[in-house]
C-alpha positions in Angstrom: 3.9 33.1 -24.4 4.9 29.5 -23.6 5.0 28.6 -20.0 8.1 26.9 -18.5 7.7 23.2 -18.0 10.2 22.9 -15.2 9.5 21.9 -11.6 11.8 21.5 -8.6 13.3 18.0 -8.7 14.1 17.4 -5.0 12.3 14.2 -4.1 9.6 11.8 -5.2 6.1 13.0 -4.3 5.0 9.4 -3.4 7.9 7.7 -1.7 10.2 10.7 -0.9 13.2 9.1 -2.7 15.9 11.5 -4.0 17.2 9.0 -6.5 16.4 8.5 -10.2 13.9 11.4 -10.3 11.7 12.1 -13.3 9.1 14.6 -14.4 5.6 13.2 -14.4 2.2 14.6 -15.5 -0.4 14.5 -12.8 -3.0 14.2 -15.5 -1.3 12.2 -18.3 -1.1 13.8 -21.7 -3.0 10.9 -23.1 -5.9 11.7 -20.8 -6.0 15.3 -21.9 -3.5 16.7 -19.4 -1.3 19.7 -20.4 2.4 20.2 -20.3 2.3 23.1 -17.8 3.9 23.5 -14.4 0.6 23.0 -12.4 0.2 19.6 -14.1 3.8 18.4 -13.3 5.2 16.5 -10.3 8.4 14.9 -9.5 8.4 11.1 -9.2 11.2 8.6 -8.9 11.4 6.1 -11.9 9.9 3.3 -9.8 6.8 5.3 -8.7 6.4 6.8 -12.2 6.5 3.3 -13.7 4.0 2.1 -11.2 1.7 5.1 -11.7 1.8 4.4 -15.5 -1.1 6.2 -17.2 -3.1 6.8 -14.1 -3.8 10.3 -13.0 -2.6 11.6 -9.6 -6.2 11.5 -8.4 -6.6 7.9 -9.5 -3.4 6.9 -7.7 -4.6 8.6 -4.5 -7.9 6.7 -4.7 -6.0 3.5 -5.2 -3.7 4.2 -2.2 -6.7 5.0 0.0 -8.5 1.8 -1.0 -5.3 -0.2 -0.4 -4.9 1.4 3.0 -8.5 0.6 4.0 -7.9 -3.1 3.1 -4.7 -3.1 5.2 -6.3 -1.5 8.2 -9.3 -3.9 8.0 -6.9 -6.9 8.0 -4.9 -5.5 10.9 -8.2 -4.9 12.9 -9.1 -8.5 12.3 -5.7 -9.7 13.6 -4.5 -10.7 10.2 -1.3 -9.8 8.4 -1.6 -6.6 6.4 -0.4 -8.3 3.2 
């Protein structure tokens, strides 16, 4: 029996936008991800385009790395960007 490939489309998982929502694969199909509900998430078009072919885990690591850099810059009295 084929599993449904629908997920609630309420807001973007990353930026919480409610506009231009798309279905995204947490682990992209090209990286061996499956088209099943547990591998799907709702992202806005902008975040989905930025995520590109990265997995959700890779994106979270990238966000954590970026946040560390920002916090380090702020601690040194520099602008965070």
